[in-house]
VMD Tcl script that draws the C-alpha trace (Angstrom):
set ca {
  {-47.37 4.81 -0.11}
  {-48.57 3.40 -3.41}
  {-45.69 5.09 -5.19}
  {-43.17 3.63 -2.74}
  {-44.73 0.19 -3.13}
  {-44.57 0.43 -6.92}
  {-41.00 1.63 -6.81}
  {-39.95 -1.17 -4.44}
  {-41.65 -3.78 -6.67}
  {-39.53 -2.66 -9.59}
  {-36.48 -3.86 -7.67}
  {-37.89 -7.14 -6.30}
  {-37.88 -10.55 -7.78}
  {-41.46 -11.94 -7.85}
  {-40.62 -15.58 -7.05}
  {-38.07 -15.23 -4.29}
  {-38.77 -11.74 -2.88}
  {-35.05 -10.99 -3.17}
  {-33.62 -7.90 -4.87}
  {-33.48 -8.32 -8.64}
  {-30.60 -7.93 -11.08}
  {-31.36 -4.26 -11.66}
  {-31.04 -3.41 -7.97}
  {-28.01 -5.66 -7.64}
  {-26.15 -3.63 -10.31}
  {-26.99 -0.27 -8.77}
  {-26.13 -1.35 -5.22}
  {-22.88 -3.06 -6.26}
  {-21.74 0.08 -8.04}
  {-22.41 2.20 -4.95}
  {-20.60 -0.19 -2.58}
  {-17.57 -0.52 -4.88}
  {-17.36 3.27 -5.04}
  {-17.71 3.48 -1.21}
  {-14.88 0.85 -0.75}
  {-12.61 2.76 -3.11}
  {-13.27 6.12 -1.34}
  {-13.23 5.09 2.30}
  {-11.13 1.94 2.04}
  {-13.09 -0.70 3.88}
  {-13.06 -4.01 1.94}
  {-16.35 -5.26 0.48}
  {-17.00 -8.75 -0.81}
  {-19.15 -10.32 -3.49}
  {-20.38 -13.89 -3.40}
  {-21.82 -15.55 -6.47}
  {-23.98 -18.60 -5.72}
  {-25.24 -21.34 -8.04}
  {-27.52 -24.27 -7.22}
  {-25.87 -27.53 -8.22}
  {-27.57 -29.79 -10.76}
  {-30.79 -27.74 -10.54}
  {-32.06 -28.95 -13.91}
  {-31.88 -32.53 -12.70}
  {-33.83 -31.48 -9.56}
  {-36.56 -29.98 -11.73}
  {-36.66 -33.00 -14.04}
  {-36.94 -35.35 -11.12}
  {-39.36 -33.54 -8.90}
  {-41.22 -31.01 -11.14}
  {-40.99 -27.35 -11.78}
  {-43.26 -26.47 -8.89}
  {-40.81 -28.13 -6.49}
  {-38.03 -26.30 -8.24}
  {-39.71 -22.91 -7.74}
  {-40.33 -23.75 -4.11}
  {-36.63 -24.65 -3.68}
  {-35.54 -21.32 -5.10}
  {-37.82 -19.53 -2.57}
  {-36.46 -21.66 0.33}
  {-32.85 -21.01 -0.68}
  {-33.64 -17.29 -0.77}
  {-34.94 -17.45 2.77}
  {-31.86 -19.32 3.94}
  {-29.70 -16.64 2.36}
  {-31.44 -13.77 4.03}
  {-31.50 -15.45 7.46}
  {-27.68 -15.74 7.31}
  {-27.02 -12.08 6.56}
  {-26.84 -8.76 8.35}
  {-29.34 -6.04 7.58}
  {-26.73 -4.08 5.61}
  {-25.97 -7.09 3.36}
  {-27.86 -7.53 0.11}
  {-29.01 -10.79 -1.38}
  {-30.15 -10.73 -4.99}
  {-31.39 -13.17 -7.54}
  {-28.85 -12.84 -10.31}
  {-30.80 -15.00 -12.80}
  {-32.28 -18.41 -13.04}
  {-30.85 -20.51 -10.17}
  {-28.01 -18.11 -9.56}
  {-27.84 -15.71 -6.63}
  {-25.41 -12.96 -5.49}
  {-24.55 -11.57 -2.10}
  {-23.08 -8.09 -1.59}
  {-21.33 -7.86 1.77}
  {-20.20 -4.29 2.63}
  {-17.31 -3.81 5.09}
  {-16.41 -7.53 4.83}
  {-13.01 -9.01 4.05}
  {-12.58 -12.13 2.10}
  {-12.29 -14.21 5.21}
  {-15.44 -12.79 6.62}
  {-17.18 -13.55 3.32}
  {-15.77 -17.01 3.40}
  {-17.29 -17.59 6.79}
  {-20.64 -16.34 5.68}
  {-20.59 -18.47 2.53}
  {-19.59 -21.65 4.38}
  {-22.39 -21.08 6.87}
  {-24.85 -20.76 4.03}
  {-23.46 -23.75 2.14}
  {-23.79 -25.98 5.21}
  {-27.29 -24.70 5.92}
  {-28.49 -25.45 2.41}
  {-26.74 -28.87 2.41}
  {-28.58 -29.87 5.66}
  {-32.00 -28.69 4.48}
  {-34.59 -31.17 3.20}
  {-36.47 -29.58 0.28}
  {-40.11 -30.44 -0.35}
  {-41.04 -32.66 -3.31}
  {-43.88 -31.90 -5.72}
  {-46.43 -33.59 -3.43}
  {-45.18 -31.56 -0.48}
  {-43.16 -34.33 1.19}
  {-39.67 -33.26 2.40}
  {-36.80 -35.36 1.22}
  {-34.88 -33.78 -1.73}
  {-31.30 -32.57 -1.11}
  {-29.79 -29.53 -2.88}
  {-26.26 -28.17 -2.67}
  {-24.76 -24.83 -3.76}
  {-21.40 -23.79 -5.14}
  {-20.00 -20.37 -4.35}
  {-17.31 -18.03 -5.61}
  {-15.95 -15.10 -3.48}
  {-14.13 -12.01 -4.53}
  {-13.19 -8.86 -2.70}
  {-12.76 -5.16 -3.57}
  {-10.17 -3.69 -3.84}
  {-7.88 -6.75 -3.46}
  {-9.29 -8.62 -6.48}
  {-10.93 -5.88 -8.58}
  {-11.62 -2.16 -8.34}
  {-14.72 -1.87 -10.47}
  {-18.12 -3.66 -10.42}
  {-17.63 -5.50 -13.68}
  {-14.21 -6.75 -12.67}
  {-15.47 -7.90 -9.26}
  {-18.31 -9.88 -10.87}
  {-15.88 -11.52 -13.27}
  {-13.59 -12.55 -10.40}
  {-16.42 -13.97 -8.32}
  {-17.76 -15.74 -11.39}
  {-14.34 -17.26 -12.08}
  {-14.12 -18.49 -8.54}
  {-17.60 -19.96 -8.86}
  {-16.51 -21.80 -12.01}
  {-13.59 -23.28 -10.09}
  {-15.95 -24.43 -7.31}
  {-18.14 -26.15 -9.93}
  {-15.27 -27.80 -11.75}
  {-13.71 -29.05 -8.46}
  {-16.71 -31.09 -7.52}
  {-19.45 -28.59 -6.52}
  {-20.91 -28.09 -3.05}
  {-17.93 -25.87 -2.00}
  {-16.76 -22.29 -1.62}
  {-13.82 -21.12 -3.68}
  {-12.04 -17.83 -3.08}
  {-10.68 -15.82 -5.99}
  {-6.91 -15.46 -5.89}
  {-6.22 -18.30 -3.47}
  {-3.54 -19.80 -5.74}
  {-1.19 -16.81 -5.89}
  {1.86 -16.07 -7.95}
  {5.28 -16.48 -6.48}
  {6.93 -13.62 -4.51}
  {10.52 -12.94 -3.52}
  {10.83 -13.50 0.22}
  {12.95 -11.41 2.57}
  {14.41 -12.54 5.92}
  {13.07 -10.26 8.65}
  {12.45 -10.53 12.38}
  {9.33 -8.59 13.23}
  {7.02 -8.83 16.23}
  {3.31 -9.12 15.83}
  {0.17 -10.91 16.90}
  {-2.26 -13.36 15.32}
  {-5.86 -14.08 16.03}
  {-7.40 -17.47 15.40}
  {-10.67 -16.75 17.28}
  {-12.21 -13.33 17.77}
  {-11.26 -13.27 21.44}
  {-7.87 -14.90 21.30}
  {-4.67 -13.07 20.35}
  {-1.18 -14.64 20.48}
  {2.32 -13.15 19.94}
  {4.43 -14.10 16.93}
  {7.86 -13.33 15.49}
  {8.42 -13.46 11.76}
  {11.31 -15.38 10.22}
  {10.75 -14.21 6.66}
  {7.97 -12.59 4.72}
  {6.87 -11.41 1.27}
  {3.84 -9.81 -0.22}
  {2.32 -13.25 -0.65}
  {3.14 -15.11 2.58}
  {5.12 -15.25 5.81}
  {6.88 -17.70 8.06}
  {6.68 -17.01 11.82}
  {7.35 -18.57 15.22}
  {4.59 -18.82 17.78}
  {4.09 -20.43 21.20}
  {1.04 -22.47 20.17}
  {0.25 -24.69 17.25}
  {-2.29 -23.81 14.56}
  {-4.61 -26.13 12.60}
  {-3.44 -26.47 8.99}
  {-6.01 -24.94 6.74}
  {-7.34 -22.52 9.32}
  {-7.82 -18.79 8.57}
  {-6.21 -16.25 10.82}
  {-5.86 -12.53 11.21}
  {-2.33 -11.17 11.57}
  {-1.00 -7.84 12.77}
  {2.75 -7.07 12.25}
  {4.69 -4.11 13.69}
  {6.97 -2.48 11.16}
  {9.94 -0.19 12.15}
  {8.83 3.33 12.87}
  {5.65 2.42 14.71}
  {3.64 1.40 11.71}
  {1.45 -1.68 11.79}
  {0.08 -3.75 8.93}
  {-2.86 -6.16 9.06}
  {-3.54 -9.15 6.82}
  {-5.52 -12.38 6.75}
  {-4.29 -15.72 5.51}
  {-4.45 -19.50 5.55}
  {-2.17 -21.76 7.61}
  {-0.56 -24.15 5.08}
  {2.20 -25.72 7.13}
  {3.10 -26.08 10.84}
  {6.21 -27.62 12.30}
  {7.04 -28.27 15.96}
  {10.39 -26.67 16.74}
  {10.50 -27.95 20.34}
  {10.47 -26.08 23.67}
  {6.85 -25.10 23.06}
  {7.58 -23.18 19.86}
  {5.96 -23.79 16.50}
  {6.87 -22.62 13.00}
  {3.90 -21.73 10.86}
  {3.75 -20.87 7.18}
  {0.95 -18.62 6.12}
  {-0.36 -17.80 2.63}
  {-1.62 -14.22 2.63}
  {-5.08 -14.02 1.12}
  {-6.30 -10.54 1.91}
  {-4.55 -7.27 2.86}
  {-5.86 -3.71 2.77}
  {-4.38 -1.73 -0.12}
  {-2.80 0.77 2.36}
  {-1.02 -2.04 4.19}
  {0.06 -3.68 0.88}
  {1.82 -0.36 0.07}
  {3.47 -0.19 3.47}
  {4.72 -3.81 3.21}
  {6.01 -3.30 -0.32}
  {7.84 -0.16 0.80}
  {9.39 -2.02 3.77}
  {10.51 -4.94 1.57}
  {12.08 -2.55 -0.93}
  {14.00 -0.82 1.86}
  {15.66 -4.10 2.70}
  {16.81 -4.68 -0.83}
  {16.79 -7.90 -2.83}
  {18.21 -10.99 -1.10}
  {18.17 -13.79 -3.53}
  {16.07 -14.62 -6.53}
  {14.31 -17.78 -5.40}
  {10.52 -17.66 -5.38}
  {8.70 -17.62 -2.10}
  {8.65 -20.97 -0.25}
  {8.08 -19.71 3.24}
  {4.41 -20.03 2.84}
  {4.70 -23.05 0.58}
  {2.71 -23.69 -2.48}
  {-0.92 -23.74 -1.63}
  {-3.20 -25.86 -3.74}
  {-6.25 -25.91 -1.54}
  {-9.01 -23.35 -1.21}
  {-8.99 -20.42 1.24}
  {-8.76 -16.80 2.11}
  {-8.82 -13.97 4.67}
  {-10.39 -13.60 7.97}
  {-10.42 -10.04 9.00}
  {-13.32 -8.00 10.22}
  {-15.12 -8.49 13.47}
  {-17.01 -11.73 14.08}
  {-20.13 -11.63 11.98}
  {-23.41 -12.78 13.30}
  {-26.74 -13.06 11.42}
  {-28.76 -9.82 11.48}
  {-25.98 -7.83 13.05}
  {-25.91 -4.20 12.02}
}
mol new
graphics top color blue
foreach p $ca { graphics top sphere $p radius 0.5 }
foreach p [lrange $ca 0 end-1] q [lrange $ca 1 end] { graphics top cylinder $p $q radius 0.2 }
display resetview
């Protein structure tokens, strides 16, 4: 028992009780390997407390330490048992979310961001009243990177964008994609806005970066949806994306443009193969899904709830 306690303490951060940087590196390497071998996506969220030095200067270092401990508790309360929250260093934290797409990670990150934003942190004399916000960057394996170092760099880059865009926000790596050639194609499929709601769609054109489809219900611009499309030959591809444009075509039909944010590597290959089989049709860059300049990304896996296994 003493050995196990000593071993566990070597991986724990004394102040917050979270896993430390050493454990983070080892666990991240294992999960990236697992994602590469068995193909479920896994996501990494980098978190930084906004203007934490000013908080310390204004309220004292004891209040600052207490704030770090409280943020740590808010993180763990928002995660499943299989997720890992670690103190990356200073006022920076990291979340490893196995079997979680970028959209799933985005939902978790937004929930945490809102929770921290609403919390009143105690001052040095114990009175509540100080407000703290966090900025977050999200990256997913294998869509953004296929090795631990690359995944950290992608999530860090997304975090930097969140900071530079005003802080107190979540930024998803790769949300401003390159242009793709689009192909006219009429394919049937379904989209899911909420976990229990599925609706039919018919594509008008699609590319590796986005698609344009017709549906019998409108969609909120900016929302994240899951999409399944049936390819010829009985094959189906899944993806997640953000709604960036919706137009009413009359007679209860709506045209929706989607920017693809996340797609399993197997499905990326199937889609690329299908597009190649149709041959090039024009050289214009993709406009079906428009040019997205806002933040966003995938919503795939099952609805996540805190402490779910």
